C-alpha positions as CSV (number, residue, x, y, z in Angstrom):
1,M,-52.2,-0.3,-48.7
2,P,-52.1,-3.6,-47.2
3,D,-51.8,-6.8,-48.9
4,T,-55.0,-8.5,-49.0
5,N,-55.5,-12.5,-49.1
6,I,-53.8,-15.1,-47.4
7,S,-51.6,-17.7,-49.7
8,K,-51.1,-21.2,-49.5
9,R,-47.6,-20.4,-48.6
10,Q,-48.5,-18.1,-45.5
11,Y,-50.9,-20.3,-44.3
12,K,-48.4,-23.3,-44.3
13,L,-46.4,-20.7,-42.4
14,L,-48.7,-19.8,-39.7
15,H,-49.7,-23.9,-39.6
16,S,-45.8,-24.4,-39.2
17,L,-45.1,-22.2,-35.9
18,Q,-47.7,-24.0,-33.7
19,V,-44.8,-26.7,-33.6
20,K,-41.5,-26.2,-31.6
21,K,-38.9,-26.9,-34.5
22,Y,-40.3,-24.8,-36.9
23,R,-40.5,-21.9,-34.3
24,K,-36.9,-22.4,-34.1
25,Q,-36.3,-22.9,-37.9
26,H,-38.1,-19.5,-39.1
27,Q,-37.1,-17.7,-35.6
28,A,-40.9,-16.4,-35.1
29,F,-43.6,-17.0,-33.3
30,L,-47.3,-16.3,-33.2
31,V,-49.5,-14.2,-31.0
32,E,-53.0,-14.1,-31.7
33,G,-55.8,-12.2,-30.3
34,E,-56.7,-8.4,-30.3
35,K,-55.5,-7.9,-26.9
36,S,-51.9,-9.6,-27.0
37,V,-51.4,-8.2,-30.7
38,V,-51.8,-4.5,-29.6
39,E,-49.4,-5.2,-26.4
40,T,-46.9,-6.7,-29.2
41,L,-46.9,-4.2,-31.3
42,Q,-46.7,-1.4,-28.5
43,S,-43.9,-3.9,-27.3
44,A,-40.0,-3.7,-28.3
45,Y,-40.9,-7.3,-30.2
46,R,-40.7,-6.9,-33.8
47,V,-43.7,-8.3,-35.7
48,S,-42.9,-9.3,-39.1
49,E,-46.5,-10.0,-40.7
50,L,-49.7,-9.0,-39.0
51,Y,-52.8,-10.7,-40.4
52,C,-56.0,-8.5,-39.2
53,T,-59.5,-7.3,-40.4
54,A,-60.1,-4.4,-42.1
55,D,-61.6,-3.0,-38.7
56,F,-58.7,-3.8,-36.7
57,A,-56.4,-2.3,-39.3
58,Q,-58.4,0.8,-39.3
59,N,-59.1,1.0,-35.4
60,Y,-54.9,0.9,-34.9
61,A,-53.4,2.1,-38.0
62,P,-50.7,4.6,-36.0
63,I,-49.8,1.7,-34.1
64,I,-49.3,-0.5,-37.0
65,E,-47.5,1.9,-39.4
66,T,-45.2,2.1,-37.0
67,S,-44.6,-1.5,-35.5
68,A,-45.3,-4.1,-38.4
69,T,-43.3,-5.1,-41.0
70,K,-46.2,-6.2,-43.2
71,V,-50.0,-6.1,-43.4
72,L,-52.1,-8.4,-44.7
73,V,-56.1,-7.8,-44.4
74,A,-57.7,-11.2,-44.3
75,T,-61.5,-12.3,-43.3
76,A,-62.4,-13.4,-40.4
77,N,-63.4,-16.9,-41.5
78,E,-59.4,-16.4,-43.3
79,L,-57.8,-15.7,-40.2
80,K,-59.8,-19.0,-38.5
81,K,-58.2,-20.8,-40.7
82,G,-54.5,-19.9,-40.0
83,S,-55.2,-19.8,-36.6
84,H,-54.3,-21.8,-33.4
85,F,-57.9,-20.9,-31.8
86,Q,-61.2,-21.0,-33.4
87,T,-62.3,-17.9,-31.5
88,N,-59.4,-15.7,-33.1
89,N,-61.5,-13.7,-35.7
90,S,-59.6,-10.3,-35.6
91,C,-55.7,-10.7,-35.6
92,L,-52.6,-12.9,-35.5
93,A,-49.3,-11.9,-35.8
94,I,-45.8,-13.6,-36.9
95,V,-43.6,-12.2,-34.2
96,Q,-39.5,-12.7,-34.2
97,L,-38.2,-14.7,-31.5
98,P,-35.9,-12.2,-29.1
99,E,-32.1,-12.5,-28.6
100,P,-31.2,-14.7,-25.9
101,T,-30.1,-12.5,-22.9
102,P,-28.2,-13.3,-19.6
103,I,-29.8,-14.2,-16.7
104,A,-29.9,-10.8,-14.4
105,P,-28.7,-11.3,-11.0
106,L,-31.6,-10.6,-8.5
107,A,-31.8,-7.0,-6.7
108,Q,-31.9,-6.5,-3.2
109,N,-35.3,-8.4,-1.8
110,E,-36.3,-9.7,-5.2
111,Y,-37.7,-13.1,-5.7
112,A,-37.5,-14.9,-9.2
113,L,-39.4,-18.3,-10.1
114,V,-37.7,-21.3,-10.8
115,L,-40.1,-24.3,-12.9
116,D,-38.3,-27.6,-12.8
117,G,-39.7,-29.7,-15.8
118,I,-43.4,-27.7,-16.2
119,Q,-45.2,-29.5,-19.0
120,D,-48.7,-28.5,-19.5
121,P,-49.0,-24.8,-21.6
122,G,-51.7,-23.8,-19.9
123,N,-50.1,-23.9,-16.3
124,L,-47.0,-22.1,-18.2
125,G,-49.1,-18.8,-19.8
126,T,-50.7,-18.7,-16.0
127,I,-48.0,-18.8,-13.9
128,V,-46.4,-16.0,-16.4
129,R,-49.6,-13.8,-16.1
130,I,-49.4,-14.8,-12.1
131,A,-45.6,-13.3,-12.0
132,D,-46.7,-10.3,-14.1
133,W,-49.3,-9.8,-11.2
134,Y,-47.1,-10.0,-8.5
135,G,-44.1,-7.6,-10.2
136,I,-41.9,-11.0,-10.4
137,R,-39.8,-9.9,-12.9
138,S,-37.8,-13.1,-14.3
139,I,-38.5,-16.9,-13.9
140,L,-35.9,-19.6,-15.1
141,C,-36.9,-22.8,-16.6
142,S,-35.5,-26.3,-17.1
143,P,-34.6,-27.1,-20.5
144,D,-37.5,-29.5,-20.3
145,T,-40.2,-27.3,-19.5
146,V,-42.6,-26.2,-22.2
147,D,-41.4,-23.6,-24.9
148,V,-42.9,-20.7,-23.6
149,Y,-43.5,-19.2,-27.3
150,N,-46.1,-22.5,-27.6
151,P,-49.1,-21.0,-28.8
152,K,-51.6,-22.4,-26.0
153,V,-49.0,-20.2,-23.5
154,I,-49.0,-17.3,-25.1
155,A,-52.6,-17.0,-25.0
156,S,-53.0,-18.0,-21.4
157,C,-50.1,-15.3,-20.9
158,M,-52.4,-12.6,-22.1
159,G,-49.6,-10.6,-22.9
160,S,-47.8,-10.9,-19.9
161,F,-44.4,-12.6,-21.9
162,L,-43.7,-9.3,-22.7
163,R,-43.0,-7.9,-19.3
164,V,-41.7,-11.4,-17.7
165,N,-38.0,-12.0,-18.8
166,I,-38.1,-15.9,-19.4
167,H,-34.7,-18.2,-19.1
168,Y,-34.2,-21.9,-20.2
169,T,-31.3,-23.0,-18.6
170,D,-29.9,-25.5,-17.2
171,L,-31.0,-25.3,-13.6
172,E,-28.4,-28.3,-11.8
173,A,-25.4,-26.4,-13.5
174,Y,-26.6,-23.3,-12.8
175,F,-27.2,-23.2,-9.2
176,P,-24.1,-24.6,-8.0
177,S,-22.6,-21.9,-9.3
178,L,-24.3,-19.3,-6.8
179,A,-22.9,-18.3,-3.4
180,A,-26.3,-16.5,-2.8
181,P,-29.0,-15.9,-2.7
182,K,-31.4,-18.7,-1.0
183,V,-33.3,-21.4,-2.8
184,Y,-36.4,-22.7,-1.5
185,G,-38.8,-25.3,-3.0
186,A,-42.3,-26.1,-2.9
187,F,-43.2,-29.4,-1.0
188,L,-45.8,-31.8,0.4
189,D,-43.3,-31.7,3.6
190,G,-42.1,-28.1,4.1
191,A,-42.5,-25.7,6.1
192,N,-45.8,-24.2,6.7
193,L,-46.6,-21.0,5.1
194,H,-49.5,-20.2,7.5
195,E,-46.5,-20.1,10.4
196,W,-43.1,-19.5,8.4
197,S,-42.2,-16.0,6.8
198,F,-40.0,-15.4,3.6
199,P,-37.3,-13.3,4.6
200,K,-36.8,-10.3,3.2
201,E,-33.9,-10.7,0.8
202,A,-33.4,-11.8,-2.5
203,G,-33.9,-15.8,-3.3
204,Y,-35.7,-18.3,-5.5
205,I,-38.5,-20.6,-5.5
206,V,-38.5,-23.7,-7.3
207,L,-41.7,-25.6,-8.3
208,G,-41.8,-28.8,-10.1
209,N,-43.2,-30.7,-12.5
210,E,-47.1,-31.6,-12.5
211,S,-47.0,-34.9,-11.6
212,K,-43.7,-35.7,-10.3
213,G,-42.9,-32.4,-8.1
214,I,-39.3,-31.0,-7.9
215,R,-36.8,-33.8,-9.1
216,A,-34.1,-35.4,-6.9
217,S,-31.2,-33.6,-8.4
218,M,-32.7,-30.5,-8.1
219,A,-33.7,-31.0,-4.6
220,S,-30.4,-31.0,-3.5
221,H,-29.8,-27.3,-4.3
222,I,-32.6,-26.0,-2.0
223,Q,-31.5,-25.1,1.5
224,Q,-35.4,-24.6,2.5
225,K,-38.8,-26.5,1.7
226,I,-42.3,-25.0,2.1
227,T,-45.4,-26.0,1.7
228,I,-49.1,-24.9,1.2
229,P,-51.0,-26.2,4.6
230,R,-53.8,-28.3,3.5
231,F,-57.2,-28.8,5.3
232,G,-58.9,-31.0,3.1
233,Q,-58.8,-34.3,1.4
234,A,-56.9,-33.5,-2.2
235,E,-54.2,-34.9,-2.9
236,S,-52.2,-32.0,-4.3
237,L,-52.8,-28.4,-5.8
238,N,-52.6,-27.4,-9.4
239,V,-48.9,-25.7,-9.9
240,A,-50.5,-22.8,-11.1
241,M,-52.4,-22.3,-7.9
242,A,-50.0,-23.1,-6.2
243,T,-47.7,-20.6,-7.5
244,A,-50.1,-18.1,-6.8
245,I,-50.4,-18.5,-3.5
246,I,-46.8,-18.9,-2.8
247,C,-46.3,-15.2,-4.7
248,D,-49.0,-13.7,-2.7
249,H,-47.2,-14.9,0.6
250,V,-43.4,-13.8,-0.9
251,K,-45.5,-10.3,-1.2
252,K,-47.3,-10.3,2.2
253,D,-44.2,-11.1,3.9
254,T,-41.7,-8.6,2.1
255,T,-43.8,-5.9,1.5
């Protein structure tokens, strides 16, 4: 029978995991909301503590029994007190951070995304979902890109973080070590995607910071600049929206 009531110590832990340094200290992060929690329970990630309503515990009993180390049943109001989001009223999970894995070399005809200093959690979460939608299995992030285990990123991912490999690395040190594949970058003055096609070969696509774009030190490793043509007066596109358009061109050109 699951335990009941959330203690002050547990509330403190739940709230602390909203901060990166405590996620690192506890080697854990939060997943909230029914869909994302259920997908996490069904994944290879280890759920150390699950907080949920009695209805959730009953509806998903077989999954919970095999996947959650500890289960605590609580009311919807109790869950809201421990949640980052006021709309969460059914479940939240403390999940162990996975062990870092090496960056896998790209397969033939495979593209990966590279994020240079993305700061907005919603943008990163949406980019991860876009990668998942288009079957892109890897994202390389600069060390100053927002933490993928930030609660806002996890919420925006809607479970896609379970299917996309996300690596943080010194990009400027990583790319000079590659003889291939080619590195593309999104700029305002690149090749027009309506007139140019991605080749059917492996490649990396770099997207830059929301306000500053791709930094000069990273731009030096890019062999081909690309751009989404503008027809109106907007100064720029949101980076997540630009990612979706570019990924769509990649799939159209290479499949």
